[in-house]
VEXDREN-2710 file (C-alpha; in Angstrom, 1 decimal):
% VEXDREN-2710
k/r/px/py/pz
1/MET/0.1/0.2/0.2
2/PRO/1.6/3.2/-0.9
3/GLN/2.0/6.3/1.6
4/CYS/0.8/9.8/1.4
5/LEU/3.7/11.8/0.6
6/ILE/2.9/14.6/2.9
7/CYS/1.7/12.7/5.8
8/LYS/3.1/9.3/5.2
9/THR/-0.4/8.0/6.3
10/PRO/-1.1/4.9/3.9
11/TYR/-3.5/5.0/1.4
12/GLU/-5.7/3.2/-1.2
13/PRO/-5.9/4.3/-4.7
14/PHE/-9.5/5.1/-6.1
15/ILE/-8.6/5.4/-9.5
16/ASP/-6.0/3.3/-12.3
17/PHE/-5.8/5.4/-15.4
18/GLY/-3.5/2.4/-16.7
19/LYS/0.1/3.1/-18.9
20/MET/0.5/6.5/-19.2
21/PRO/3.8/8.3/-21.5
22/ILE/5.2/11.2/-20.3
23/ALA/2.0/14.0/-21.2
24/ASN/4.2/16.4/-22.9
25/GLY/6.7/13.7/-24.5
26/PHE/5.3/14.9/-27.9
27/LEU/8.2/12.5/-30.3
28/THR/9.4/11.4/-33.8
29/ALA/8.4/8.1/-35.2
30/GLU/12.3/6.8/-34.1
31/GLN/11.1/7.2/-30.5
32/PHE/8.6/5.3/-30.3
33/ASP/10.2/1.9/-29.5
34/LYS/12.2/3.8/-26.6
35/GLU/8.8/5.6/-25.3
36/TYR/8.8/5.7/-21.3
37/PHE/5.4/5.2/-19.5
38/PHE/4.6/4.7/-16.0
39/GLU/1.6/3.4/-14.0
40/MET/-1.2/6.1/-13.7
41/LYS/-2.8/5.4/-10.6
42/VAL/-4.6/8.5/-7.8
43/GLY/-5.4/7.9/-4.2
44/PHE/-6.8/10.2/-1.1
45/CYS/-4.8/10.5/2.2
46/SER/-8.0/10.5/4.6
47/ASN/-5.7/12.2/7.3
48/CYS/-4.4/15.1/5.0
49/LYS/-7.0/15.4/2.4
50/MET/-4.4/15.3/0.1
51/VAL/-5.1/13.8/-3.4
52/GLN/-2.1/12.5/-5.3
53/LEU/0.0/10.7/-8.2
54/VAL/1.2/6.8/-6.4
55/GLU/4.0/6.9/-9.2
56/GLN/5.5/9.5/-10.6
57/PRO/8.2/9.6/-13.5
58/ASP/12.0/11.1/-12.5
59/ARG/11.7/14.6/-12.8
60/GLU/14.5/14.8/-15.1
61/MET/11.9/13.5/-17.9
62/MET/9.5/15.5/-17.4
63/PHE/11.6/19.3/-17.4
64/HIS/14.6/19.2/-19.3
65/GLU/16.2/21.0/-22.3
66/ASN/13.4/20.4/-24.9
67/TYR/10.5/21.4/-22.8
68/ALA/7.8/21.7/-25.0
69/PHE/5.6/24.2/-23.2
70/PHE/5.8/28.1/-23.4
71/SER/3.8/29.9/-21.3
72/SER/3.6/33.1/-23.8
73/THR/2.3/31.1/-26.6
74/SER/-1.2/32.0/-25.1
75/THR/-2.4/35.8/-25.1
76/ARG/-5.1/35.1/-22.7
77/GLN/-2.1/33.8/-20.5
78/VAL/0.2/37.1/-20.9
79/GLN/-3.0/39.0/-19.5
80/HIS/-4.0/36.7/-16.8
81/PHE/0.0/37.3/-15.4
82/LYS/0.0/40.5/-16.0
83/GLU/-3.0/41.1/-13.7
84/PHE/-0.7/38.3/-11.2
85/ALA/2.3/40.7/-11.3
86/ASP/0.1/44.1/-11.0
87/LEU/-1.0/43.1/-7.8
88/THR/1.7/41.6/-5.9
89/ALA/3.3/45.0/-6.7
90/LYS/0.3/46.9/-5.8
91/GLU/-0.3/44.7/-2.5
92/HIS/3.1/43.5/-1.3
93/LEU/6.2/45.1/-3.1
94/THR/5.8/48.1/-0.6
95/LEU/8.9/48.4/0.7
96/THR/12.2/50.0/-0.7
97/ASP/14.0/48.2/-2.9
98/PRO/11.6/45.4/-3.0
99/PHE/12.9/41.6/-4.1
100/VAL/10.2/38.8/-6.3
101/VAL/11.3/35.2/-6.7
102/GLU/9.2/33.2/-9.0
103/ILE/9.6/29.5/-8.9
104/GLY/8.9/28.0/-12.2
105/SER/8.9/31.1/-13.7
106/ASN/9.0/29.2/-17.7
107/ASP/10.1/31.8/-20.5
108/GLY/9.7/34.6/-18.1
109/ILE/6.0/35.4/-18.8
110/MET/5.0/37.0/-15.4
111/LEU/8.5/38.1/-14.2
112/GLN/8.9/40.1/-17.4
113/ASN/6.3/43.1/-15.7
114/PHE/8.5/43.2/-12.9
115/ALA/12.1/43.5/-15.3
116/ASP/10.0/46.1/-17.2
117/VAL/9.7/48.6/-14.5
118/GLY/13.0/47.7/-12.8
119/ILE/11.8/45.6/-9.5
120/ARG/14.8/43.4/-8.7
121/HIS/13.6/39.9/-9.2
122/LEU/14.9/35.9/-9.9
123/GLY/13.4/33.1/-11.6
124/ILE/13.8/30.2/-10.7
125/GLU/13.4/27.5/-14.0
126/PRO/15.0/24.0/-14.3
127/SER/14.0/23.1/-18.0
128/ALA/16.8/25.2/-19.9
129/ASN/15.3/25.8/-23.0
130/VAL/12.3/28.1/-21.7
131/ALA/14.9/29.5/-19.1
132/GLN/17.0/30.8/-21.8
133/ALA/13.9/32.3/-23.2
134/ALA/13.5/34.2/-20.3
135/ILE/17.5/35.1/-19.9
136/ASP/17.0/36.1/-23.6
137/LYS/14.5/39.2/-22.7
138/GLY/17.0/39.9/-20.2
139/ILE/14.8/38.4/-17.2
140/GLU/17.2/37.3/-14.2
141/THR/16.8/33.2/-14.1
142/VAL/18.8/30.4/-12.7
143/THR/18.2/26.8/-14.4
144/GLU/17.6/25.1/-11.1
145/PHE/15.0/23.0/-8.8
146/PHE/13.7/24.8/-5.9
147/ASP/14.5/23.7/-2.7
148/GLU/15.6/24.4/1.2
149/LYS/19.1/24.2/-0.1
150/LEU/19.0/26.8/-3.3
151/ALA/16.5/29.2/-0.8
152/GLN/19.6/29.2/1.6
153/THR/22.0/30.3/-1.6
154/ILE/19.6/32.8/-2.8
155/VAL/19.4/34.7/0.6
156/GLU/22.8/34.7/1.2
157/LYS/23.5/36.2/-2.3
158/GLN/20.6/38.4/-2.6
159/GLY/18.5/38.5/0.9
160/GLN/15.0/37.4/1.6
161/ALA/12.0/38.1/-0.8
162/ASP/8.8/40.4/-0.1
163/ALA/7.2/38.1/-2.3
164/VAL/7.3/34.7/-4.0
165/LEU/5.1/33.6/-6.6
166/ALA/4.6/30.1/-8.6
167/ALA/1.9/29.5/-11.0
168/ASN/1.1/25.7/-12.1
169/VAL/4.0/24.6/-10.1
170/MET/4.3/23.7/-7.0
171/CYS/1.2/20.8/-7.8
172/HIS/4.4/19.4/-10.1
173/ILE/6.7/18.7/-6.8
174/PRO/6.7/15.5/-5.0
175/TYR/9.3/16.7/-2.4
176/LEU/6.9/19.6/-1.1
177/HIS/8.1/19.6/2.7
178/SER/11.5/20.9/1.7
179/VAL/10.1/23.9/-0.9
180/ALA/7.7/24.3/2.3
181/ALA/11.1/24.9/4.3
182/GLY/12.6/26.8/1.5
183/ILE/9.8/29.3/1.2
184/LYS/9.9/30.1/5.3
185/ILE/13.6/30.7/4.9
186/LEU/13.3/32.4/2.0
187/LEU/10.3/35.2/2.9
188/LYS/10.6/37.7/5.1
189/PRO/8.7/38.6/8.3
190/THR/6.1/40.1/6.4
191/GLY/6.3/38.3/3.1
192/VAL/4.1/36.3/0.9
193/PHE/3.9/33.1/-0.7
194/MET/1.4/33.5/-3.8
195/PHE/0.6/30.1/-5.9
196/GLU/-1.9/29.2/-8.0
197/ASP/-2.7/25.5/-9.4
198/PRO/-5.6/23.6/-10.6
199/TYR/-8.5/23.2/-7.9
200/LEU/-9.7/19.7/-6.7
201/GLY/-13.1/21.3/-6.3
202/ASP/-13.0/21.9/-10.1
203/ILE/-11.8/18.6/-11.0
204/VAL/-14.7/17.3/-8.5
205/GLU/-17.1/19.2/-10.2
206/LYS/-16.4/19.2/-13.7
207/THR/-15.0/15.6/-14.1
208/SER/-12.0/17.0/-15.5
209/TYR/-9.9/14.4/-15.1
210/ASP/-7.7/15.6/-18.1
211/GLN/-5.9/17.4/-15.3
212/ILE/-4.5/14.4/-13.9
213/TYR/-0.9/13.7/-16.0
214/ASP/2.6/12.7/-15.0
215/GLU/3.4/16.5/-14.2
216/HIS/0.6/16.7/-11.3
217/VAL/1.8/14.9/-8.4
218/PHE/-0.9/17.0/-6.4
219/PHE/-4.7/18.0/-6.6
220/PHE/-5.0/20.5/-3.4
221/SER/-7.5/21.8/-1.8
222/VAL/-7.7/24.6/0.8
223/ALA/-7.9/21.8/3.6
224/SER/-4.5/20.1/2.4
225/ILE/-2.3/23.0/1.6
226/SER/-3.3/24.4/5.3
227/PHE/-1.8/20.9/6.8
228/LEU/1.1/21.2/4.1
229/PHE/2.4/24.4/5.2
230/GLY/1.2/24.5/8.9
231/GLN/4.2/22.0/9.2
232/HIS/6.6/24.6/8.6
233/ASP/5.0/27.6/11.0
234/LEU/3.2/29.1/7.7
235/GLU/-0.3/29.4/7.3
236/VAL/-2.8/30.0/4.2
237/VAL/-4.1/33.6/5.0
238/ASP/-6.0/34.4/1.5
239/VAL/-7.4/32.2/-1.3
240/LEU/-8.6/33.8/-5.1
241/PRO/-10.3/31.3/-7.2
242/GLN/-9.0/31.9/-11.0
243/ASN/-10.9/31.2/-14.2
244/VAL/-7.7/29.9/-15.9
245/HIS/-6.5/26.1/-16.4
246/GLY/-10.1/24.8/-16.4
247/GLY/-10.3/26.2/-12.6
248/SER/-7.8/26.9/-10.4
249/MET/-6.9/28.5/-7.0
250/ARG/-4.4/31.0/-5.4
251/TYR/-3.4/30.6/-2.3
252/VAL/-1.5/33.3/-0.2
253/ILE/0.8/31.9/2.6
254/ALA/2.4/33.8/4.9
255/HIS/4.8/33.1/8.2
256/LYS/2.0/32.1/11.2
257/GLY/0.3/34.7/13.0
258/GLN/2.1/37.7/10.4
259/LYS/-1.3/38.2/8.8
260/GLN/-4.9/38.3/9.0
261/ILE/-7.0/35.1/7.9
262/SER/-9.4/36.5/5.5
263/GLN/-13.0/35.4/5.1
264/ALA/-12.8/34.1/1.5
265/VAL/-10.4/30.9/3.5
266/ILE/-13.2/30.2/6.0
267/GLN/-15.9/30.3/3.2
268/GLN/-14.0/28.5/1.0
269/GLN/-13.2/25.7/3.5
270/GLU/-17.0/25.6/4.6
271/LYS/-17.5/24.8/0.6
272/GLU/-15.0/22.1/0.5
273/GLN/-17.1/20.4/3.3
274/GLN/-19.8/20.8/1.3
275/LEU/-18.4/19.3/-1.8
276/GLY/-17.4/16.4/0.2
277/LEU/-13.8/16.6/-0.3
278/HIS/-12.5/15.7/2.6
279/LEU/-14.6/12.1/1.9
280/PRO/-13.2/8.9/0.3
281/GLU/-16.9/8.4/-0.9
282/THR/-16.1/11.3/-3.0
283/PHE/-13.4/10.3/-5.0
284/GLU/-15.2/7.1/-5.7
285/LYS/-18.1/8.8/-7.6
286/LEU/-15.4/10.8/-9.3
287/ARG/-14.3/7.3/-10.6
288/GLN/-17.6/6.6/-11.5
289/ASN/-17.9/9.9/-13.3
290/ILE/-14.7/9.5/-15.1
291/GLU/-15.7/6.1/-16.3
292/LYS/-19.0/7.6/-17.9
293/SER/-17.0/10.2/-19.6
294/ARG/-14.6/7.9/-21.1
295/GLU/-17.3/5.9/-22.7
296/GLU/-19.6/8.8/-24.0
297/LEU/-17.0/10.3/-25.5
298/MET/-15.7/7.0/-27.5
299/ASN/-19.1/6.4/-28.5
300/ILE/-19.4/9.8/-30.2
301/LEU/-15.8/9.5/-31.9
302/THR/-16.9/5.7/-32.7
303/ASP/-20.1/7.1/-34.4
304/MET/-18.2/9.6/-36.5
305/GLN/-15.6/6.9/-37.4
306/LYS/-18.7/4.7/-39.1
307/GLN/-20.2/7.6/-40.7
308/GLY/-17.0/8.8/-42.3
309/LYS/-16.4/12.3/-40.5
310/ARG/-13.2/13.8/-40.3
311/VAL/-12.4/14.7/-36.8
312/VAL/-9.2/16.8/-35.9
313/GLY/-7.7/17.0/-32.6
314/TYR/-7.4/21.0/-31.5
315/ALA/-4.3/21.9/-29.4
316/ALA/-1.5/19.1/-28.5
317/THR/-1.9/19.9/-25.1
318/SER/-0.7/17.7/-22.2
319/LYS/-4.0/17.4/-21.2
320/SER/-5.1/15.6/-24.5
321/THR/-2.4/12.9/-23.5
322/THR/-4.6/11.4/-20.7
323/VAL/-7.8/12.0/-22.7
324/THR/-6.5/10.0/-26.1
325/ASN/-4.3/7.1/-23.6
326/TYR/-7.2/6.6/-21.0
327/CYS/-9.9/6.7/-23.8
328/GLY/-7.9/4.6/-26.7
329/ILE/-8.0/7.4/-29.0
330/THR/-6.3/6.4/-32.5
331/GLU/-5.4/7.9/-35.7
332/GLU/-8.6/6.3/-37.1
333/MET/-10.9/8.2/-34.8
334/VAL/-8.7/11.5/-34.6
335/GLU/-6.7/12.2/-37.9
336/PHE/-4.3/14.9/-35.9
337/ILE/-3.7/17.0/-33.9
338/SER/-3.4/20.9/-34.9
339/ASP/-1.2/22.8/-32.7
340/THR/0.4/26.0/-33.1
341/THR/3.7/25.5/-30.9
342/PRO/6.6/25.0/-33.5
343/ILE/8.2/22.0/-31.4
344/LYS/5.5/19.7/-31.3
345/GLN/4.6/20.0/-34.8
346/GLY/5.3/17.4/-37.1
347/LYS/5.6/15.2/-34.3
348/PHE/3.2/12.3/-32.7
349/SER/1.0/12.7/-29.3
350/PRO/2.9/10.4/-26.5
351/GLY/1.2/7.1/-26.2
352/THR/-1.0/7.4/-29.3
353/HIS/1.1/8.4/-32.2
354/ILE/-1.5/10.3/-33.3
355/PRO/0.3/12.8/-35.6
356/VAL/0.8/16.6/-34.5
357/ARG/0.3/19.2/-37.3
358/ALA/0.6/22.6/-37.6
359/TYR/-2.2/25.5/-37.1
360/ASN/-2.4/25.8/-41.3
361/ASP/-3.8/22.5/-41.8
362/PHE/-6.6/22.9/-39.6
363/CYS/-7.4/25.7/-41.3
364/ASP/-6.9/24.6/-44.9
365/ASN/-8.6/22.0/-44.7
366/TYR/-11.4/22.2/-42.3
367/PRO/-12.5/19.1/-40.9
368/ASP/-16.4/18.0/-39.9
369/TYR/-15.4/17.8/-36.0
370/ALA/-13.0/19.6/-33.7
371/LEU/-12.3/17.4/-30.3
372/LEU/-11.0/20.5/-28.3
373/PHE/-8.4/19.5/-26.0
374/GLY/-8.0/22.7/-25.2
375/TRP/-10.8/23.6/-23.7
376/ASN/-9.4/25.2/-21.1
377/HIS/-9.2/28.3/-23.3
378/ALA/-12.3/27.5/-25.2
379/GLN/-13.4/30.9/-25.1
380/GLU/-10.5/32.5/-26.9
381/ILE/-10.0/29.6/-29.4
382/MET/-14.0/29.7/-30.3
383/ALA/-13.7/33.5/-30.7
384/LYS/-10.6/33.0/-32.6
385/GLU/-12.4/30.2/-34.9
386/GLU/-15.3/31.9/-36.1
387/LYS/-14.7/30.4/-39.9
388/PHE/-14.4/27.2/-39.1
389/MET/-17.9/27.4/-37.5
390/GLU/-19.5/29.2/-40.1
391/SER/-18.0/26.5/-43.0
392/GLY/-20.3/23.7/-40.6
393/GLY/-17.6/22.8/-38.6
394/LYS/-18.7/21.7/-34.7
395/TRP/-17.1/21.2/-31.6
396/ILE/-16.6/18.0/-29.6
397/VAL/-16.0/18.8/-26.0
398/TYR/-16.1/16.7/-22.7
399/VAL/-15.5/18.6/-19.9
400/PRO/-17.9/19.5/-17.9
401/SER/-20.0/16.7/-19.8
402/VAL/-19.4/14.9/-23.2
403/LYS/-21.1/16.7/-26.1
404/VAL/-21.3/17.9/-29.7
405/GLN/-21.5/21.6/-29.7
406/GLU/-22.0/24.1/-32.6
END
């Protein structure tokens, strides 16, 4: 029986997705024979309320010099992180010569906002290629993994931080106790750690199981985050729901007793009780809903295949890897996946080996249906694809429910 990564309590997995490849491991035909797979099971710890992957691939297999995700390719993300940076500067960088650190800074999409106005900053990004993109823009960046040791090094060289930020990063890190210890070292007494990740409550409510893949070790709630940071004399002082990545939560962490705990924290804790995020039976129901979603999606795709309809995947996301492999979607069902990211084009999807082609291939010969893998950017995508819909094209969506949408 596996032990919880946070509190060492034994727990049972509530779902097994089967063999899964690296979600962002888009590959060439020559790499098919050497492709890596792991058993993707998910469990719930009744003691600390943390939902987590049972097994995680080595971090170097996921975050490396060929990492295929660049945050700045999404205009919505650019705006979102500008708003995050502006809020941080206004509320938390009010002292003389403020210093802000970002964990998992990617291509500098958020830190750019601080660099542009001369605020002292440091990005920590383990994937060399995206870190270099940030460095090329003049953003101070180190290519390392954040932990307690690195936090001590930063303090010795540059002093403590007024704010430490992270977005879609904390849920990637299996050794969270070392990170929390590092945060305690790195933060000034009045400093804050602000981070956001996909929210467990949204996954449960929307059956958005494609949020589950190799990089996402944890699926956070206010309860589980409070337990984790409470072990390090830190506490949750505010929460801010975010309408990005299909439903995220921004947590504000401070040294215990330094900040007043907001009413929003208490309200979110009450909502979690109502959702049953503390109960094993909630996750048994989630498993049933996931299996139902798979069955309904495959029925649609099988029917389209029988009718001879063309279906093309839209956006070669990490999320799409979970859906294609778990459901058993093949190239016979989905002709190719359209994506605007050059590093993915001309390659194949992890595990299922569906071709990934340039966006022009989608526009030059519209399919009958587009399977929306980038559903968390649906508003942005559908506003962009009016011509596709005017041509008679329809969308196949699977979150929060499986349906054909015109």
